PDB file of N, CA, C and O in Angstrom:
ATOM      1  N   UNK A   1     -72.752 -26.789  53.330  1.00  0.00           N
ATOM      2  CA  UNK A   1     -71.674 -27.501  52.679  1.00  0.00           C
ATOM      3  C   UNK A   1     -72.185 -28.592  51.741  1.00  0.00           C
ATOM      4  O   UNK A   1     -71.670 -28.728  50.632  1.00  0.00           O
ATOM      5  N   UNK A   2     -73.174 -29.366  52.153  1.00  0.00           N
ATOM      6  CA  UNK A   2     -73.640 -30.459  51.307  1.00  0.00           C
ATOM      7  C   UNK A   2     -74.411 -29.918  50.114  1.00  0.00           C
ATOM      8  O   UNK A   2     -75.084 -28.890  50.187  1.00  0.00           O
ATOM      9  N   UNK A   3     -74.287 -30.650  49.010  1.00  0.00           N
ATOM     10  CA  UNK A   3     -74.971 -30.258  47.781  1.00  0.00           C
ATOM     11  C   UNK A   3     -75.717 -31.466  47.240  1.00  0.00           C
ATOM     12  O   UNK A   3     -75.215 -32.589  47.293  1.00  0.00           O
ATOM     13  N   UNK A   4     -76.907 -31.234  46.724  1.00  0.00           N
ATOM     14  CA  UNK A   4     -77.639 -32.258  45.999  1.00  0.00           C
ATOM     15  C   UNK A   4     -77.447 -31.964  44.525  1.00  0.00           C
ATOM     16  O   UNK A   4     -77.764 -30.872  44.052  1.00  0.00           O
ATOM     17  N   UNK A   5     -76.923 -32.949  43.798  1.00  0.00           N
ATOM     18  CA  UNK A   5     -76.693 -32.763  42.362  1.00  0.00           C
ATOM     19  C   UNK A   5     -77.156 -34.009  41.615  1.00  0.00           C
ATOM     20  O   UNK A   5     -77.362 -35.072  42.200  1.00  0.00           O
ATOM     21  N   UNK A   6     -77.309 -33.845  40.330  1.00  0.00           N
ATOM     22  CA  UNK A   6     -77.547 -34.980  39.448  1.00  0.00           C
ATOM     23  C   UNK A   6     -76.254 -35.171  38.667  1.00  0.00           C
ATOM     24  O   UNK A   6     -75.809 -34.272  37.953  1.00  0.00           O
ATOM     25  N   UNK A   7     -75.661 -36.340  38.808  1.00  0.00           N
ATOM     26  CA  UNK A   7     -74.393 -36.635  38.142  1.00  0.00           C
ATOM     27  C   UNK A   7     -74.572 -37.903  37.310  1.00  0.00           C
ATOM     28  O   UNK A   7     -74.905 -38.960  37.844  1.00  0.00           O
ATOM     29  N   UNK A   8     -74.353 -37.793  36.029  1.00  0.00           N
ATOM     30  CA  UNK A   8     -74.559 -38.925  35.121  1.00  0.00           C
ATOM     31  C   UNK A   8     -75.965 -39.503  35.268  1.00  0.00           C
ATOM     32  O   UNK A   8     -76.153 -40.718  35.208  1.00  0.00           O
ATOM     33  N   UNK A   9     -76.955 -38.620  35.462  1.00  0.00           N
ATOM     34  CA  UNK A   9     -78.332 -39.031  35.572  1.00  0.00           C
ATOM     35  C   UNK A   9     -78.732 -39.612  36.923  1.00  0.00           C
ATOM     36  O   UNK A   9     -79.865 -40.064  37.093  1.00  0.00           O
ATOM     37  N   UNK A  10     -77.814 -39.603  37.882  1.00  0.00           N
ATOM     38  CA  UNK A  10     -78.078 -40.174  39.210  1.00  0.00           C
ATOM     39  C   UNK A  10     -78.045 -39.084  40.269  1.00  0.00           C
ATOM     40  O   UNK A  10     -77.170 -38.218  40.239  1.00  0.00           O
ATOM     41  N   UNK A  11     -79.001 -39.116  41.216  1.00  0.00           N
ATOM     42  CA  UNK A  11     -78.961 -38.150  42.312  1.00  0.00           C
ATOM     43  C   UNK A  11     -77.790 -38.456  43.253  1.00  0.00           C
ATOM     44  O   UNK A  11     -77.526 -39.612  43.581  1.00  0.00           O
ATOM     45  N   UNK A  12     -77.096 -37.397  43.678  1.00  0.00           N
ATOM     46  CA  UNK A  12     -75.932 -37.533  44.545  1.00  0.00           C
ATOM     47  C   UNK A  12     -75.973 -36.430  45.592  1.00  0.00           C
ATOM     48  O   UNK A  12     -76.286 -35.281  45.280  1.00  0.00           O
ATOM     49  N   UNK A  13     -75.658 -36.779  46.835  1.00  0.00           N
ATOM     50  CA  UNK A  13     -75.423 -35.781  47.877  1.00  0.00           C
ATOM     51  C   UNK A  13     -73.916 -35.727  48.084  1.00  0.00           C
ATOM     52  O   UNK A  13     -73.284 -36.747  48.360  1.00  0.00           O
ATOM     53  N   UNK A  14     -73.353 -34.556  47.951  1.00  0.00           N
ATOM     54  CA  UNK A  14     -71.903 -34.404  48.034  1.00  0.00           C
ATOM     55  C   UNK A  14     -71.571 -33.290  49.008  1.00  0.00           C
ATOM     56  O   UNK A  14     -72.212 -32.239  49.028  1.00  0.00           O
ATOM     57  N   UNK A  15     -70.562 -33.545  49.808  1.00  0.00           N
ATOM     58  CA  UNK A  15     -70.046 -32.531  50.715  1.00  0.00           C
ATOM     59  C   UNK A  15     -68.581 -32.314  50.376  1.00  0.00           C
ATOM     60  O   UNK A  15     -67.724 -33.119  50.742  1.00  0.00           O
ATOM     61  N   UNK A  16     -68.300 -31.235  49.683  1.00  0.00           N
ATOM     62  CA  UNK A  16     -66.938 -30.960  49.228  1.00  0.00           C
ATOM     63  C   UNK A  16     -66.218 -30.039  50.206  1.00  0.00           C
ATOM     64  O   UNK A  16     -66.780 -29.055  50.686  1.00  0.00           O
ATOM     65  N   UNK A  17     -64.979 -30.375  50.487  1.00  0.00           N
ATOM     66  CA  UNK A  17     -64.085 -29.536  51.289  1.00  0.00           C
ATOM     67  C   UNK A  17     -62.877 -29.249  50.412  1.00  0.00           C
ATOM     68  O   UNK A  17     -62.271 -30.176  49.875  1.00  0.00           O
ATOM     69  N   UNK A  18     -62.521 -27.989  50.260  1.00  0.00           N
ATOM     70  CA  UNK A  18     -61.359 -27.686  49.427  1.00  0.00           C
ATOM     71  C   UNK A  18     -60.238 -27.080  50.266  1.00  0.00           C
ATOM     72  O   UNK A  18     -60.379 -26.874  51.471  1.00  0.00           O
ATOM     73  N   UNK A  19     -59.137 -26.806  49.605  1.00  0.00           N
ATOM     74  CA  UNK A  19     -57.949 -26.327  50.316  1.00  0.00           C
ATOM     75  C   UNK A  19     -58.216 -25.001  51.029  1.00  0.00           C
ATOM     76  O   UNK A  19     -57.624 -24.733  52.075  1.00  0.00           O
ATOM     77  N   UNK A  20     -59.098 -24.173  50.475  1.00  0.00           N
ATOM     78  CA  UNK A  20     -59.429 -22.907  51.144  1.00  0.00           C
ATOM     79  C   UNK A  20     -60.042 -23.158  52.520  1.00  0.00           C
ATOM     80  O   UNK A  20     -59.757 -22.431  53.472  1.00  0.00           O
ATOM     81  N   UNK A  21     -60.886 -24.190  52.625  1.00  0.00           N
ATOM     82  CA  UNK A  21     -61.482 -24.535  53.920  1.00  0.00           C
ATOM     83  C   UNK A  21     -60.397 -24.908  54.930  1.00  0.00           C
ATOM     84  O   UNK A  21     -60.431 -24.467  56.079  1.00  0.00           O
ATOM     85  N   UNK A  22     -59.443 -25.717  54.496  1.00  0.00           N
ATOM     86  CA  UNK A  22     -58.375 -26.169  55.383  1.00  0.00           C
ATOM     87  C   UNK A  22     -57.435 -25.022  55.750  1.00  0.00           C
ATOM     88  O   UNK A  22     -57.038 -24.888  56.907  1.00  0.00           O
ATOM     89  N   UNK A  23     -57.082 -24.201  54.774  1.00  0.00           N
ATOM     90  CA  UNK A  23     -56.193 -23.061  55.057  1.00  0.00           C
ATOM     91  C   UNK A  23     -56.849 -22.074  56.011  1.00  0.00           C
ATOM     92  O   UNK A  23     -56.213 -21.605  56.956  1.00  0.00           O
ATOM     93  N   UNK A  24     -58.097 -21.763  55.774  1.00  0.00           N
ATOM     94  CA  UNK A  24     -58.810 -20.832  56.648  1.00  0.00           C
ATOM     95  C   UNK A  24     -58.939 -21.401  58.054  1.00  0.00           C
ATOM     96  O   UNK A  24     -58.786 -20.680  59.041  1.00  0.00           O
ATOM     97  N   UNK A  25     -59.220 -22.690  58.140  1.00  0.00           N
ATOM     98  CA  UNK A  25     -59.354 -23.311  59.459  1.00  0.00           C
ATOM     99  C   UNK A  25     -58.027 -23.305  60.202  1.00  0.00           C
ATOM    100  O   UNK A  25     -58.008 -23.087  61.413  1.00  0.00           O
ATOM    101  N   UNK A  26     -56.925 -23.537  59.513  1.00  0.00           N
ATOM    102  CA  UNK A  26     -55.607 -23.491  60.164  1.00  0.00           C
ATOM    103  C   UNK A  26     -55.373 -22.110  60.768  1.00  0.00           C
ATOM    104  O   UNK A  26     -54.864 -21.995  61.883  1.00  0.00           O
ATOM    105  N   UNK A  27     -55.737 -21.078  60.046  1.00  0.00           N
ATOM    106  CA  UNK A  27     -55.607 -19.708  60.561  1.00  0.00           C
ATOM    107  C   UNK A  27     -56.515 -19.518  61.766  1.00  0.00           C
ATOM    108  O   UNK A  27     -56.102 -18.947  62.775  1.00  0.00           O
ATOM    109  N   UNK A  28     -57.758 -19.998  61.662  1.00  0.00           N
ATOM    110  CA  UNK A  28     -58.727 -19.856  62.757  1.00  0.00           C
ATOM    111  C   UNK A  28     -58.234 -20.486  64.056  1.00  0.00           C
ATOM    112  O   UNK A  28     -58.473 -19.954  65.140  1.00  0.00           O
ATOM    113  N   UNK A  29     -57.539 -21.632  63.940  1.00  0.00           N
ATOM    114  CA  UNK A  29     -57.063 -22.303  65.155  1.00  0.00           C
ATOM    115  C   UNK A  29     -55.583 -22.000  65.413  1.00  0.00           C
ATOM    116  O   UNK A  29     -54.907 -22.685  66.180  1.00  0.00           O
ATOM    117  N   UNK A  30     -55.111 -20.946  64.741  1.00  0.00           N
ATOM    118  CA  UNK A  30     -53.786 -20.369  64.969  1.00  0.00           C
ATOM    119  C   UNK A  30     -52.646 -21.353  64.724  1.00  0.00           C
ATOM    120  O   UNK A  30     -51.727 -21.477  65.534  1.00  0.00           O
ATOM    121  N   UNK A  31     -52.724 -22.050  63.587  1.00  0.00           N
ATOM    122  CA  UNK A  31     -51.641 -22.924  63.157  1.00  0.00           C
ATOM    123  C   UNK A  31     -51.004 -22.334  61.908  1.00  0.00           C
ATOM    124  O   UNK A  31     -51.694 -21.859  61.006  1.00  0.00           O
ATOM    125  N   UNK A  32     -49.699 -22.370  61.870  1.00  0.00           N
ATOM    126  CA  UNK A  32     -48.965 -21.900  60.701  1.00  0.00           C
ATOM    127  C   UNK A  32     -48.440 -23.129  59.961  1.00  0.00           C
ATOM    128  O   UNK A  32     -47.474 -23.761  60.388  1.00  0.00           O
ATOM    129  N   UNK A  33     -49.089 -23.454  58.852  1.00  0.00           N
ATOM    130  CA  UNK A  33     -48.729 -24.645  58.095  1.00  0.00           C
ATOM    131  C   UNK A  33     -48.388 -24.270  56.657  1.00  0.00           C
ATOM    132  O   UNK A  33     -48.911 -23.299  56.110  1.00  0.00           O
ATOM    133  N   UNK A  34     -47.504 -25.056  56.063  1.00  0.00           N
ATOM    134  CA  UNK A  34     -47.189 -24.864  54.653  1.00  0.00           C
ATOM    135  C   UNK A  34     -48.316 -25.451  53.810  1.00  0.00           C
ATOM    136  O   UNK A  34     -49.161 -26.195  54.307  1.00  0.00           O
ATOM    137  N   UNK A  35     -48.310 -25.108  52.552  1.00  0.00           N
ATOM    138  CA  UNK A  35     -49.316 -25.670  51.632  1.00  0.00           C
ATOM    139  C   UNK A  35     -49.188 -27.193  51.573  1.00  0.00           C
ATOM    140  O   UNK A  35     -50.195 -27.899  51.516  1.00  0.00           O
ATOM    141  N   UNK A  36     -47.949 -27.701  51.586  1.00  0.00           N
ATOM    142  CA  UNK A  36     -47.748 -29.153  51.563  1.00  0.00           C
ATOM    143  C   UNK A  36     -48.323 -29.819  52.812  1.00  0.00           C
ATOM    144  O   UNK A  36     -48.898 -30.904  52.726  1.00  0.00           O
ATOM    145  N   UNK A  37     -48.175 -29.183  53.961  1.00  0.00           N
ATOM    146  CA  UNK A  37     -48.757 -29.728  55.188  1.00  0.00           C
ATOM    147  C   UNK A  37     -50.284 -29.734  55.118  1.00  0.00           C
ATOM    148  O   UNK A  37     -50.934 -30.676  55.571  1.00  0.00           O
ATOM    149  N   UNK A  38     -50.836 -28.683  54.551  1.00  0.00           N
ATOM    150  CA  UNK A  38     -52.297 -28.611  54.393  1.00  0.00           C
ATOM    151  C   UNK A  38     -52.773 -29.748  53.491  1.00  0.00           C
ATOM    152  O   UNK A  38     -53.768 -30.408  53.790  1.00  0.00           O
ATOM    153  N   UNK A  39     -52.066 -29.971  52.398  1.00  0.00           N
ATOM    154  CA  UNK A  39     -52.437 -31.041  51.470  1.00  0.00           C
ATOM    155  C   UNK A  39     -52.314 -32.397  52.147  1.00  0.00           C
ATOM    156  O   UNK A  39     -53.164 -33.264  51.944  1.00  0.00           O
ATOM    157  N   UNK A  40     -51.273 -32.596  52.947  1.00  0.00           N
ATOM    158  CA  UNK A  40     -51.136 -33.858  53.688  1.00  0.00           C
ATOM    159  C   UNK A  40     -52.298 -34.033  54.670  1.00  0.00           C
ATOM    160  O   UNK A  40     -52.803 -35.142  54.847  1.00  0.00           O
ATOM    161  N   UNK A  41     -52.717 -32.945  55.303  1.00  0.00           N
ATOM    162  CA  UNK A  41     -53.865 -33.008  56.215  1.00  0.00           C
ATOM    163  C   UNK A  41     -55.129 -33.388  55.444  1.00  0.00           C
ATOM    164  O   UNK A  41     -55.938 -34.178  55.932  1.00  0.00           O
ATOM    165  N   UNK A  42     -55.301 -32.840  54.263  1.00  0.00           N
ATOM    166  CA  UNK A  42     -56.460 -33.181  53.433  1.00  0.00           C
ATOM    167  C   UNK A  42     -56.460 -34.669  53.083  1.00  0.00           C
ATOM    168  O   UNK A  42     -57.498 -35.327  53.138  1.00  0.00           O
ATOM    169  N   UNK A  43     -55.284 -35.193  52.720  1.00  0.00           N
ATOM    170  CA  UNK A  43     -55.173 -36.616  52.391  1.00  0.00           C
ATOM    171  C   UNK A  43     -55.469 -37.471  53.615  1.00  0.00           C
ATOM    172  O   UNK A  43     -56.126 -38.507  53.506  1.00  0.00           O
ATOM    173  N   UNK A  44     -54.991 -37.047  54.778  1.00  0.00           N
ATOM    174  CA  UNK A  44     -55.258 -37.776  56.011  1.00  0.00           C
ATOM    175  C   UNK A  44     -56.763 -37.843  56.288  1.00  0.00           C
ATOM    176  O   UNK A  44     -57.289 -38.897  56.644  1.00  0.00           O
ATOM    177  N   UNK A  45     -57.438 -36.726  56.125  1.00  0.00           N
ATOM    178  CA  UNK A  45     -58.888 -36.701  56.340  1.00  0.00           C
ATOM    179  C   UNK A  45     -59.576 -37.647  55.353  1.00  0.00           C
ATOM    180  O   UNK A  45     -60.459 -38.415  55.734  1.00  0.00           O
ATOM    181  N   UNK A  46     -59.174 -37.586  54.101  1.00  0.00           N
ATOM    182  CA  UNK A  46     -59.795 -38.439  53.082  1.00  0.00           C
ATOM    183  C   UNK A  46     -59.565 -39.921  53.373  1.00  0.00           C
ATOM    184  O   UNK A  46     -60.460 -40.743  53.174  1.00  0.00           O
ATOM    185  N   UNK A  47     -58.372 -40.257  53.842  1.00  0.00           N
ATOM    186  CA  UNK A  47     -58.022 -41.657  54.062  1.00  0.00           C
ATOM    187  C   UNK A  47     -58.506 -42.213  55.398  1.00  0.00           C
ATOM    188  O   UNK A  47     -58.744 -43.415  55.509  1.00  0.00           O
ATOM    189  N   UNK A  48     -58.656 -41.365  56.410  1.00  0.00           N
ATOM    190  CA  UNK A  48     -58.841 -41.859  57.775  1.00  0.00           C
ATOM    191  C   UNK A  48     -60.139 -41.451  58.461  1.00  0.00           C
ATOM    192  O   UNK A  48     -60.378 -41.881  59.589  1.00  0.00           O
ATOM    193  N   UNK A  49     -60.977 -40.651  57.839  1.00  0.00           N
ATOM    194  CA  UNK A  49     -62.179 -40.210  58.559  1.00  0.00           C
ATOM    195  C   UNK A  49     -63.135 -41.370  58.798  1.00  0.00           C
ATOM    196  O   UNK A  49     -63.155 -42.346  58.048  1.00  0.00           O
ATOM    197  N   UNK A  50     -63.904 -41.245  59.831  1.00  0.00           N
ATOM    198  CA  UNK A  50     -64.906 -42.248  60.210  1.00  0.00           C
ATOM    199  C   UNK A  50     -66.193 -41.939  59.441  1.00  0.00           C
ATOM    200  O   UNK A  50     -66.782 -40.872  59.612  1.00  0.00           O
ATOM    201  N   UNK A  51     -66.617 -42.856  58.614  1.00  0.00           N
ATOM    202  CA  UNK A  51     -67.816 -42.623  57.789  1.00  0.00           C
ATOM    203  C   UNK A  51     -69.067 -42.386  58.621  1.00  0.00           C
ATOM    204  O   UNK A  51     -70.006 -41.738  58.159  1.00  0.00           O
ATOM    205  N   UNK A  52     -69.090 -42.900  59.832  1.00  0.00           N
ATOM    206  CA  UNK A  52     -70.257 -42.676  60.694  1.00  0.00           C
ATOM    207  C   UNK A  52     -70.333 -41.221  61.157  1.00  0.00           C
ATOM    208  O   UNK A  52     -71.423 -40.681  61.344  1.00  0.00           O
ATOM    209  N   UNK A  53     -69.178 -40.593  61.340  1.00  0.00           N
ATOM    210  CA  UNK A  53     -69.134 -39.197  61.798  1.00  0.00           C
ATOM    211  C   UNK A  53     -68.957 -38.215  60.656  1.00  0.00           C
ATOM    212  O   UNK A  53     -69.254 -37.031  60.811  1.00  0.00           O
ATOM    213  N   UNK A  54     -68.486 -38.675  59.532  1.00  0.00           N
ATOM    214  CA  UNK A  54     -68.267 -37.801  58.390  1.00  0.00           C
ATOM    215  C   UNK A  54     -67.051 -36.901  58.571  1.00  0.00           C
ATOM    216  O   UNK A  54     -66.249 -37.081  59.487  1.00  0.00           O
ATOM    217  N   UNK A  55     -66.943 -35.949  57.690  1.00  0.00           N
ATOM    218  CA  UNK A  55     -65.870 -34.957  57.767  1.00  0.00           C
ATOM    219  C   UNK A  55     -66.475 -33.698  58.350  1.00  0.00           C
ATOM    220  O   UNK A  55     -67.472 -33.185  57.842  1.00  0.00           O
ATOM    221  N   UNK A  56     -65.876 -33.204  59.410  1.00  0.00           N
ATOM    222  CA  UNK A  56     -66.374 -32.002  60.073  1.00  0.00           C
ATOM    223  C   UNK A  56     -65.183 -31.200  60.580  1.00  0.00           C
ATOM    224  O   UNK A  56     -64.033 -31.586  60.374  1.00  0.00           O
ATOM    225  N   UNK A  57     -65.463 -30.090  61.240  1.00  0.00           N
ATOM    226  CA  UNK A  57     -64.360 -29.241  61.717  1.00  0.00           C
ATOM    227  C   UNK A  57     -63.460 -29.975  62.694  1.00  0.00           C
ATOM    228  O   UNK A  57     -62.260 -29.708  62.748  1.00  0.00           O
ATOM    229  N   UNK A  58     -64.025 -30.903  63.471  1.00  0.00           N
ATOM    230  CA  UNK A  58     -63.204 -31.653  64.428  1.00  0.00           C
ATOM    231  C   UNK A  58     -62.201 -32.548  63.711  1.00  0.00           C
ATOM    232  O   UNK A  58     -61.039 -32.621  64.110  1.00  0.00           O
ATOM    233  N   UNK A  59     -62.642 -33.231  62.652  1.00  0.00           N
ATOM    234  CA  UNK A  59     -61.715 -34.101  61.933  1.00  0.00           C
ATOM    235  C   UNK A  59     -60.672 -33.277  61.185  1.00  0.00           C
ATOM    236  O   UNK A  59     -59.516 -33.685  61.075  1.00  0.00           O
ATOM    237  N   UNK A  60     -61.073 -32.135  60.678  1.00  0.00           N
ATOM    238  CA  UNK A  60     -60.121 -31.254  59.998  1.00  0.00           C
ATOM    239  C   UNK A  60     -59.116 -30.692  60.995  1.00  0.00           C
ATOM    240  O   UNK A  60     -57.916 -30.673  60.722  1.00  0.00           O
ATOM    241  N   UNK A  61     -59.599 -30.233  62.152  1.00  0.00           N
ATOM    242  CA  UNK A  61     -58.691 -29.718  63.190  1.00  0.00           C
ATOM    243  C   UNK A  61     -57.664 -30.772  63.581  1.00  0.00           C
ATOM    244  O   UNK A  61     -56.472 -30.483  63.687  1.00  0.00           O
ATOM    245  N   UNK A  62     -58.139 -32.002  63.794  1.00  0.00           N
ATOM    246  CA  UNK A  62     -57.243 -33.084  64.209  1.00  0.00           C
ATOM    247  C   UNK A  62     -56.155 -33.310  63.163  1.00  0.00           C
ATOM    248  O   UNK A  62     -54.980 -33.438  63.507  1.00  0.00           O
ATOM    249  N   UNK A  63     -56.538 -33.360  61.900  1.00  0.00           N
ATOM    250  CA  UNK A  63     -55.566 -33.596  60.835  1.00  0.00           C
ATOM    251  C   UNK A  63     -54.565 -32.444  60.720  1.00  0.00           C
ATOM    252  O   UNK A  63     -53.375 -32.673  60.506  1.00  0.00           O
ATOM    253  N   UNK A  64     -55.043 -31.218  60.862  1.00  0.00           N
ATOM    254  CA  UNK A  64     -54.141 -30.065  60.815  1.00  0.00           C
ATOM    255  C   UNK A  64     -53.173 -30.094  61.991  1.00  0.00           C
ATOM    256  O   UNK A  64     -51.971 -29.895  61.816  1.00  0.00           O
ATOM    257  N   UNK A  65     -53.696 -30.342  63.186  1.00  0.00           N
ATOM    258  CA  UNK A  65     -52.845 -30.402  64.377  1.00  0.00           C
ATOM    259  C   UNK A  65     -51.856 -31.554  64.284  1.00  0.00           C
ATOM    260  O   UNK A  65     -50.733 -31.455  64.780  1.00  0.00           O
ATOM    261  N   UNK A  66     -52.265 -32.638  63.654  1.00  0.00           N
ATOM    262  CA  UNK A  66     -51.403 -33.789  63.472  1.00  0.00           C
ATOM    263  C   UNK A  66     -50.182 -33.438  62.622  1.00  0.00           C
ATOM    264  O   UNK A  66     -49.102 -33.990  62.831  1.00  0.00           O
ATOM    265  N   UNK A  67     -50.347 -32.534  61.677  1.00  0.00           N
ATOM    266  CA  UNK A  67     -49.215 -32.105  60.852  1.00  0.00           C
ATOM    267  C   UNK A  67     -48.176 -31.371  61.696  1.00  0.00           C
ATOM    268  O   UNK A  67     -46.974 -31.515  61.472  1.00  0.00           O
ATOM    269  N   UNK A  68     -48.641 -30.583  62.665  1.00  0.00           N
ATOM    270  CA  UNK A  68     -47.721 -29.886  63.560  1.00  0.00           C
ATOM    271  C   UNK A  68     -46.974 -30.909  64.413  1.00  0.00           C
ATOM    272  O   UNK A  68     -45.761 -30.800  64.596  1.00  0.00           O
ATOM    273  N   UNK A  69     -47.692 -31.899  64.932  1.00  0.00           N
ATOM    274  CA  UNK A  69     -47.079 -32.945  65.754  1.00  0.00           C
ATOM    275  C   UNK A  69     -45.998 -33.699  64.969  1.00  0.00           C
ATOM    276  O   UNK A  69     -44.947 -34.026  65.521  1.00  0.00           O
ATOM    277  N   UNK A  70     -46.249 -33.969  63.705  1.00  0.00           N
ATOM    278  CA  UNK A  70     -45.275 -34.685  62.890  1.00  0.00           C
ATOM    279  C   UNK A  70     -44.011 -33.870  62.691  1.00  0.00           C
ATOM    280  O   UNK A  70     -42.924 -34.436  62.575  1.00  0.00           O
ATOM    281  N   UNK A  71     -44.134 -32.552  62.650  1.00  0.00           N
ATOM    282  CA  UNK A  71     -42.970 -31.668  62.515  1.00  0.00           C
ATOM    283  C   UNK A  71     -42.112 -31.693  63.783  1.00  0.00           C
ATOM    284  O   UNK A  71     -40.886 -31.595  63.714  1.00  0.00           O
ATOM    285  N   UNK A  72     -42.760 -31.823  64.923  1.00  0.00           N
ATOM    286  CA  UNK A  72     -42.052 -31.793  66.203  1.00  0.00           C
ATOM    287  C   UNK A  72     -41.237 -33.068  66.396  1.00  0.00           C
ATOM    288  O   UNK A  72     -40.143 -33.028  66.959  1.00  0.00           O
ATOM    289  N   UNK A  73     -41.763 -34.194  65.933  1.00  0.00           N
ATOM    290  CA  UNK A  73     -41.098 -35.494  66.149  1.00  0.00           C
ATOM    291  C   UNK A  73     -39.914 -35.710  65.264  1.00  0.00           C
ATOM    292  O   UNK A  73     -39.268 -36.754  65.342  1.00  0.00           O
TER     293      UNK A  73
END
């Protein structure tokens, strides 16, 4: 997942997660979510992840499952 790139002449390590990753993971953990719910989960991960732990399948799972919980309430 991580990439080493040169951006504007500076070395950068980047780990990109896109909507395909989130959609596929929702299917893998047997969640049926709308595209809007997936996008909200992506925003949640971006806004709330712990920099010490980074973004991983656990943080993505939590955000996806959180969207289901919000629908129930």
